C-alpha positions in Angstrom: 0.0 0.0 0.0 1.6 3.2 -1.0 2.3 5.7 1.7 2.4 3.0 4.5 4.7 0.2 5.9 4.0 -2.8 7.8 5.3 -2.5 11.4 6.0 -5.0 14.1 5.3 -8.7 14.2 1.6 -8.2 14.3 1.8 -6.7 10.8 -0.1 -3.5 11.8 0.1 -0.8 9.3 1.8 2.5 10.2 0.9 5.6 8.1 4.0 7.3 6.7 2.5 9.2 3.8 3.8 12.5 5.1 7.3 11.2 5.2 7.5 9.5 1.8 6.1 11.6 -1.2 4.4 10.2 -4.3 7.1 9.6 -7.0 4.5 10.3 -9.8 3.7 13.7 -8.4 7.4 14.5 -8.2 7.9 13.6 -11.8 4.9 15.8 -12.9 6.1 18.7 -10.9 9.6 18.4 -12.3 8.3 18.3 -15.9 6.3 21.5 -15.5 9.2 23.3 -13.9 11.4 22.3 -16.9 8.9 23.8 -19.4 8.5 27.0 -17.4 12.2 27.4 -17.1 12.6 26.9 -20.8 9.9 29.4 -21.7 11.4 32.0 -19.4 14.9 31.5 -20.8 13.6 31.9 -24.4 11.7 35.2 -23.5 14.8 36.6 -21.8 16.9 35.7 -24.8 14.5 37.3 -27.3 14.2 40.5 -25.2 18.0 40.7 -24.8 18.4 40.2 -28.5 15.8 42.8 -29.6 16.4 45.5 -26.9 19.6 46.9 -28.6 17.9 47.3 -32.0 14.8 49.0 -30.5 17.0 51.3 -28.5 19.0 52.1 -31.6 15.9 53.0 -33.5 14.6 55.3 -30.7 18.0 57.1 -30.7 18.0 57.5 -34.5 14.4 59.0 -34.4 15.5 61.4 -31.6 18.5 62.5 -33.7 16.2 63.1 -36.7 13.8 65.2 -34.6 16.7 67.2 -33.3 18.0 67.9 -36.8 14.6 69.1 -38.0 14.3 71.5 -35.0 17.8 72.8 -35.8 16.9 73.4 -39.4 13.8 75.3 -38.5 15.7 77.4 -36.0 18.4 78.1 -38.6 15.8 79.0 -41.4 15.4 82.8 -41.9 12.2 84.1 -40.5 9.5 85.2 -43.0 9.3 88.9 -43.0 5.8 90.1 -42.2 4.4 93.1 -44.2 5.3 96.3 -42.4 2.8 99.0 -41.4 3.4 102.7 -41.6 4.7 104.4 -38.5 2.1 107.1 -38.2 -1.0 105.4 -39.7 -3.5 107.8 -41.2 -1.2 110.8 -40.8 1.3 109.1 -43.1 -1.5 108.4 -45.7 -2.8 112.0 -45.5 0.6 113.3 -46.5 -0.3 112.3 -50.1 -3.9 111.4 -50.1 -5.3 114.8 -49.1 -8.2 114.9 -51.6 -11.2 116.6 -50.0 -13.4 113.7 -51.4 -11.3 111.3 -49.2 -11.4 113.4 -46.1 -15.2 112.8 -45.8 -14.2 109.5 -44.3 -13.6 111.3 -40.9 -17.4 112.1 -40.8 -18.4 108.5 -41.1 -18.6 105.6 -38.6 -15.4 104.1 -40.0 -13.3 106.9 -38.4 -14.7 107.0 -34.9 -11.8 106.7 -32.5 -14.1 105.9 -29.5 -15.7 102.9 -31.2 -13.5 99.8 -30.9 -15.3 98.2 -33.8 -14.2 101.0 -36.1 -10.9 100.8 -38.1 -9.9 104.0 -36.3 -10.9 102.7 -32.9 -8.6 101.8 -30.0 -5.8 99.5 -31.2 -6.9 99.4 -34.8 -4.9 100.2 -37.9 -6.8 103.1 -39.3 -6.5 103.3 -43.1 -4.3 100.1 -43.1 -7.1 98.1 -41.5 -8.9 98.0 -44.8 -6.1 98.8 -47.4 -3.5 96.5 -45.9 0.1 97.2 -44.6 1.4 100.4 -46.1 5.1 100.3 -45.1 6.3 99.1 -48.5 4.0 101.5 -50.2 5.5 104.4 -48.3 9.1 103.3 -49.1 8.1 103.1 -52.7 6.8 106.7 -52.4 3.5 105.6 -53.9 4.9 104.7 -57.3 3.8 101.0 -57.0 0.9 99.4 -55.3 3.2 97.3 -53.1 0.4 95.1 -51.7 -2.1 97.9 -51.1 -5.7 96.8 -51.6 -7.5 98.9 -54.2 -11.2 99.3 -53.7 -12.1 99.8 -57.4 -12.1 98.1 -60.8 -8.6 99.0 -61.8 -7.6 95.3 -61.9 -5.0 95.6 -59.1 -7.1 93.9 -56.4 -9.8 91.3 -57.4 -13.3 91.9 -56.3 -13.3 88.8 -54.1 -10.3 90.0 -52.1 -11.9 93.5 -51.8 -15.1 92.0 -50.4 -13.2 89.7 -48.0 -11.9 92.9 -46.4 -15.3 94.3 -45.9 -16.9 91.1 -44.8 -14.3 90.7 -42.1 -16.3 93.3 -40.1 -19.7 93.2 -41.7 -20.6 89.7 -40.7 -23.9 90.2 -39.0 -25.6 92.4 -41.6 -24.1 91.2 -44.9 -22.1 88.0 -44.9 -24.9 85.6 -44.2 -26.4 85.8 -47.7 -23.8 87.6 -49.8 -21.9 84.5 -50.9 -25.0 83.1 -52.7 -26.3 86.3 -54.0 -26.6 87.3 -57.7 -24.4 90.3 -57.1 -21.6 88.1 -55.7 -22.0 85.7 -58.6 -21.6 88.6 -61.1 -18.3 89.6 -59.5 -19.6 92.8 -58.0 -17.4 94.5 -55.4 -18.7 96.4 -52.3 -16.9 99.5 -53.6 -18.9 99.3 -56.9 -21.9 100.5 -55.0 -20.5 101.9 -51.7 -18.4 105.1 -51.4 -16.7 104.5 -48.0 -14.9 107.9 -48.0 -18.0 110.0 -48.7 -19.5 111.7 -45.7 -22.9 110.4 -47.0 -22.8 107.3 -49.0 -25.1 107.8 -52.0 -26.3 104.2 -52.0 -27.6 104.7 -48.4 -29.7 107.8 -49.3 -33.2 107.3 -50.5 -33.0 110.1 -53.0 -29.7 109.1 -54.6 -29.9 105.3 -54.4 -31.8 104.7 -57.6 -29.1 106.6 -59.5 -26.4 104.3 -58.1 -28.4 101.1 -58.9 -29.4 102.5 -62.3 -25.7 102.6 -63.5 -26.1 98.8 -64.0 -29.8 98.3 -64.1 -30.5 100.6 -67.0 -33.8 99.0 -68.1 -35.3 99.5 -64.7 -34.0 103.1 -64.5 -35.6 104.0 -67.8 -38.9 102.5 -66.6 -38.9 104.9 -63.7 -39.2 107.8 -66.2 -42.5 106.5 -67.5 -45.8 108.3 -66.5 -46.9 105.6 -64.1 -44.1 104.6 -61.7 -43.3 103.9 -58.0 -42.2 107.1 -56.3 -38.4 106.5 -56.4 -37.8 109.6 -58.4 -39.6 111.6 -55.8 -37.4 110.2 -53.0 -40.3 108.5 -51.2 -38.9 105.0 -51.5 -35.7 103.3 -52.7 -34.6 100.1 -54.4 -34.0 98.5 -51.0 -37.6 99.1 -50.1 -38.3 95.9 -52.2 -34.9 94.3 -52.8 -32.4 92.8 -50.4 -29.3 93.7 -52.4 -26.9 91.7 -50.3 -28.7 88.5 -50.8 -32.1 86.9 -50.3 -34.0 83.7 -50.8 -36.7 85.3 -52.9 -36.7 85.8 -56.7 -34.7 88.8 -58.0 -33.3 89.5 -54.5 -36.7 90.5 -53.2 -37.2 91.1 -49.5 -39.9 88.5 -49.2 -40.2 84.9 -50.4 -42.4 85.9 -53.4 -43.4 88.9 -55.5 -46.9 89.0 -54.0 -45.6 88.9 -50.4 -43.3 91.7 -51.2 -45.9 93.9 -52.8 -48.5 93.4 -50.0 -46.1 94.7 -47.4 -47.3 98.1 -48.6 -50.4 97.2 -50.5 -51.9 95.3 -47.5 -55.5 95.8 -48.8 -54.8 93.3 -51.6 -53.2 90.7 -49.4 -56.3 88.6 -48.6 -57.3 85.9 -48.1 -60.5 86.5 -50.0 -63.7 84.5 -50.2 -63.3 84.8 -54.0 -59.7 84.8 -55.0 -58.5 86.1 -58.4 -55.8 83.6 -59.3 -53.4 85.9 -61.1 -53.4 88.2 -58.1 -52.6 85.5 -55.5 -50.0 84.0 -57.9 -47.9 87.0 -58.9 -48.6 90.7 -59.1 -46.4 91.1 -62.1 -48.8 89.0 -64.2 -50.6 92.4 -64.7 -48.3 95.1 -63.3 -44.9 96.3 -64.3 -43.4 97.3 -60.9 -40.7 99.8 -62.2 -42.9 101.8 -64.5 -45.4 101.7 -67.3 -47.1 104.0 -69.8 -50.5 102.6 -68.6 -52.3 103.7 -65.4 -51.7 101.8 -62.2 -48.5 100.3 -63.6 -50.5 97.9 -65.8 -48.7 96.1 -68.6 -51.5 96.8 -71.1 -54.7 98.8 -71.3 -58.0 97.1 -70.3 -59.8 95.2 -71.8 -56.8 93.9 -73.7 -54.9 93.1 -70.5 -57.8 91.0 -69.2 -58.3 89.3 -72.5 -54.8 87.8 -72.4 -56.3 85.3 -70.0 -60.1 85.6 -70.4 -61.5 84.5 -73.7 -63.6 87.3 -75.3 -66.1 85.1 -77.0 -69.6 85.3 -75.5 -68.9 88.5 -73.7 -69.9 92.0 -74.7 -66.2 93.0 -74.7 -65.4 90.7 -77.6 -64.2 93.3 -80.1 -63.8 96.8 -79.0 -66.1 98.1 -81.7 -69.8 98.9 -81.9 -70.5 95.8 -84.0 -69.2 93.6 -81.2 -71.7 94.7 -78.6 -75.2 93.1 -78.2 -77.0 96.4 -78.9 -74.7 97.4 -81.7 -73.8 100.5 -79.8 -70.5 101.3 -78.1 -70.5 101.2 -74.4 -68.8 104.2 -72.8 -68.1 102.0 -69.7 -66.3 99.4 -71.7 -64.4 101.7 -74.0 -63.3 104.2 -71.4 -62.6 102.2 -68.3 -62.4 98.6 -69.4 -63.4 95.6 -67.4 -63.0 97.1 -64.0 -66.0 99.4 -64.6 -68.1 96.3 -63.8 -65.6 94.0 -62.2 -64.3 96.5 -59.7 -63.1 94.0 -57.1 -60.5 92.5 -59.5 -58.0 91.8 -56.7 -60.6 89.6 -54.8 -63.9 89.8 -53.1 -65.3 88.8 -49.8 -69.0 89.4 -50.8 -71.1 86.2 -50.9 -72.2 87.1 -54.4 -68.7 88.3 -55.5 -67.9 85.4 -57.7 -67.5 87.7 -60.7 -65.7 90.3 -58.6 -68.5 92.8 -59.3 -69.1 93.6 -55.6 
């Protein structure tokens, strides 16, 4: 019996398992120890073999980084454009035209306003026109990096506008990039005169003249007998148009023509019990907004305007001659006033019997 010996004559067994270990267990333990020792020796060998190469790579990378830093430190610093020493006083030594001095009466030249180019810590003329140190050294003979706010070809319109939009973010930049004016390459300085004491584009009485330099067709329409009171100075182009960009057609202030017109002509806004479809669709179906030779800015004289949509057959207005009338006699109401002599509520009616816009 393993772990016990027979003692004495009587053959009684005496337990000695604690004194004599199991030989199989010893063999198993010794085998596991050999494997562990071999694995540990292999790992130590591999680490010892790879450590020098890894250390060498780390040292090489550190050397390369140090060389790059040394090269950057040795490279000559890029010279930044120099500003003039006295700011606006330097500019005024040459640019003393009275037309330019009007700038000091505008918001751009307020020293107490930190948002102004002339405000505390700002760069005065060079805040818009760029660093002028090189321009001063060249004695004005060459542009030398100065931004020109005009169409002389020195400074592209996009770069000019970028200067302006750097400050005018809240009131202009939101829609300008997708506006028709931006797509046409229009510069801010094409419309605005920043050095004028009163910018003509911001005055109601002079704004149509500025816009009319490009929009010649609309300007000529304003000279017709029936027109909106722009020539009289009672409204401006910006009364209807958002010139810096809008979601509506032709840069209108509202989403549609009808919505824009009814801002002032509220009596035609509706909704009506009986709607006149051309009215609710687009006012310009019948009206020419910038001017017309017909009364009420109409595109044609009634009844011809109405007959562009309404078929004349079966109606006493068929031909505008005596033979076309039921009685064979001309009607003064038809010939003089047209359809609206009877259909007076042409923009829409709320009367229960107003289906034909007659009441």
